[in-house]
Each structure stands twice: as C-alpha cells, then as structure tokens.
C-alpha positions in Angstrom: 112.4 93.1 105.8 111.3 89.5 105.4 109.6 88.0 102.4 106.2 87.0 103.7 105.6 83.4 102.7 109.2 82.4 103.0 110.9 80.6 105.9 114.1 81.9 107.4 116.0 79.3 105.4 114.7 80.9 102.2 112.4 78.0 101.2 108.8 78.8 100.4 106.4 77.9 103.2 102.8 76.9 102.6 100.7 80.0 101.6 98.9 81.6 104.5 95.2 81.0 104.7 94.7 84.7 105.7 96.6 87.9 105.0 99.8 87.6 106.9 101.0 90.8 108.7 104.6 91.2 110.0 105.3 92.0 112.7 102.2 90.3 113.8 101.8 92.3 117.1 101.3 95.6 115.1 97.7 94.7 114.4 94.6 93.5 116.2 92.3 91.1 114.2 88.8 89.7 114.4 87.8 86.7 112.3 84.4 85.5 111.3 83.6 82.5 109.2 80.4 82.0 107.1 81.4 78.9 105.2 82.2 80.2 101.7 83.1 83.6 102.9 85.5 84.4 105.8 86.0 88.0 107.1 89.1 89.4 108.8 89.0 92.9 110.3 92.4 94.3 111.0 93.3 97.4 113.0 96.9 98.6 113.0 97.8 99.9 116.4 101.2 101.5 115.8 102.7 103.8 113.1 105.6 101.5 112.3 106.7 99.9 109.0 104.9 96.6 108.4 104.6 94.0 105.6 101.7 92.0 104.4 101.2 89.1 102.0 98.6 86.5 100.8 98.6 83.7 98.3 95.8 81.1 98.3 93.3 79.3 96.1 90.5 81.7 97.1 89.6 85.2 96.1 90.5 88.1 98.4 88.3 91.3 98.5 89.9 94.1 100.5 87.8 97.0 101.9 90.2 99.8 103.0 88.2 101.8 105.6 91.1 104.0 106.6 94.5 103.7 104.8 97.1 106.3 104.2 100.9 105.8 104.1 104.0 107.9 104.1 105.8 105.4 102.0 105.3 101.9 100.7 104.1 99.8 97.8 101.5 97.1 97.1 101.7 94.4 94.4 99.1 92.1 93.0 100.6 89.5 90.8 100.0 90.3 87.1 99.6 94.1 87.7 102.1 96.9 88.1 103.0 97.8 91.7 101.1 100.6 93.4 102.7 103.3 95.4 99.4 105.2 96.0 99.6 107.1 99.3 95.9 107.4 100.2 93.4 104.6 99.6 90.8 105.0 102.3 87.3 104.0 101.2 88.7 101.9 98.3 88.2 98.3 97.3 90.8 95.9 95.9 90.3 92.5 94.5 92.9 89.7 94.3 91.9 86.7 92.1 92.4 83.2 93.5 95.9 82.0 92.9 97.5 85.4 92.6 100.1 86.7 95.0 99.4 89.9 96.9 102.1 91.5 99.0 103.5 94.9 100.1 104.8 97.1 102.8 104.1 100.5 104.2 105.0 103.2 106.7 101.5 104.2 107.8 100.5 107.9 108.0 97.3 106.9 109.9 96.4 103.8 111.9 95.1 101.5 109.1 91.7 99.8 109.4 90.9 97.3 106.7 88.6 94.3 106.2 89.7 91.3 104.2 87.0 89.0 102.7 88.2 85.6 101.7 85.9 84.0 99.1 86.0 80.3 98.4 84.6 80.1 94.8 84.7 76.2 95.0 82.2 76.2 97.8 78.7 74.8 97.1 77.3 78.3 97.7 78.7 79.3 94.3 77.6 76.1 92.5 75.8 77.0 89.3 73.7 73.8 89.6 72.4 74.9 93.0 68.6 75.6 92.8 67.9 79.3 92.6 65.3 79.3 95.3 67.9 78.1 97.9 70.4 80.9 97.0 70.6 83.9 99.3 69.2 87.2 98.1 71.8 89.6 96.6 73.1 92.3 98.8 72.4 95.9 97.8 75.1 98.3 98.7 74.0 101.9 98.7 76.3 104.9 98.6 76.0 108.5 97.5 79.3 108.1 95.8 80.4 105.1 93.8 84.1 104.8 93.1 85.7 102.4 90.6 89.0 101.7 88.9 90.2 99.3 86.2 93.4 97.8 85.0 93.5 96.9 81.2 96.4 95.7 79.2 99.0 97.1 81.5 97.5 100.6 81.3 96.1 101.9 84.6 92.9 104.0 84.7 92.4 106.4 87.4 89.7 106.0 90.0 86.6 107.9 89.1 83.6 108.9 91.1 79.9 108.8 90.1 77.6 111.0 92.1 74.1 109.7 92.6 
C-alpha cells in the first residue's frame, strides 16, 4: 500500500486539496464549489481495498451515508485510530491542519460526502455585518447521533430520540 501524500521517492508531496483516494479509479466523484465551502460526493464502485488521505489548511466534515468495512482503520491526527466496522449515517470532523488517512476493505459500496470548509474565507469573518450573513441551516432528524473524544478516552456514540 502507498502512503497517500508521499511521492514514489518517499518525499512528501504537497497536501491534496481534496481527499485523495487510491486507486483513483475505484470511486466516482462530483465536486461543487460555493466559495468558503466545497462539497465532494464520492461513490465507491468496487469492493476492493482502497486508501484515503487528506491534510490541508481547511476543515473537513465527513458525512458517511453508507459505509461498512470488513477490515481497515481510520486515523485523525491527535486521536486514536478507529477500526469501527459500521459507520453509516455518521459524521466525522477533521480540524484544519490535522492529517486524516486510512484504508479499508469495503463490505458495501461506500457513499460519502466530504465538505471542505475554508475558515479563513470572508464568509466566516466575525467583522462581517450580521444582516449580510446567510441564515443558519436547520437539520431535522428523528434521531440525533453524537460522539466525543476527550483526553484520550473515547465515548461511544449515543442516540437521542426526538
């Protein structure tokens, strides 16, 4: 397996601007750009081992629509690696500047959306007049799931029924 973000000579290449997937032909992607936020929808088309990685100066929000693996691991810099097998309908957040990488042997054909958030964009400028800011988005669900990582101890995902 290759180290995503490294060249064949072993030297670090520049960080990818979107989540890099290897082999690249295992997935179909659609990109949309809204200035401060860029979306990348990814659909894996074969049940073969693949790797992924990301490291940039912007936040990454990952919405796993459908994701189950036979084997694999995911690592977000600063947190313990995860070997969770089923993570459909889960959200993951990678803070700007932190490395995110992993590999998996998918059990199902993965569908995920990556949202790249440029916190330096003027959209997030605290000096921007409030009347020009977009309205907040309300997300409704009959079930809210959350998880937390504190001082190296992992808390399990919990559900709140509404």
